[in-house]
C-alpha angles and dihedrals in degrees: 000000000000124000090248094057092046089051091051091051098045099040097073090050091049091050092049091048090050093049092048091050092051097050117112112213095186119078119215114253111218118171098161121077117252115262116263120245137180133205133193113254105233095178103113092201094053123105088234097046114161091006130113111257127193138181086250088067089067104043109156094021131094111251137176123209120199119192101195131161126217130178 
């Protein structure tokens, strides 16, 4: 057998073993609400530009929050 064919045979098993080792069988138990936070909207084209925005501003609506970093 060549090294390439051995690699192709062993790689799926290694991936499955890695995935099984990373699984978390316990679910977090959170009974308290998450703390509120607010961030300044730095998007100059936004309706809320230069204002503090919070998840509480969008209760009942679907939102997505991205905490990115750019330099």
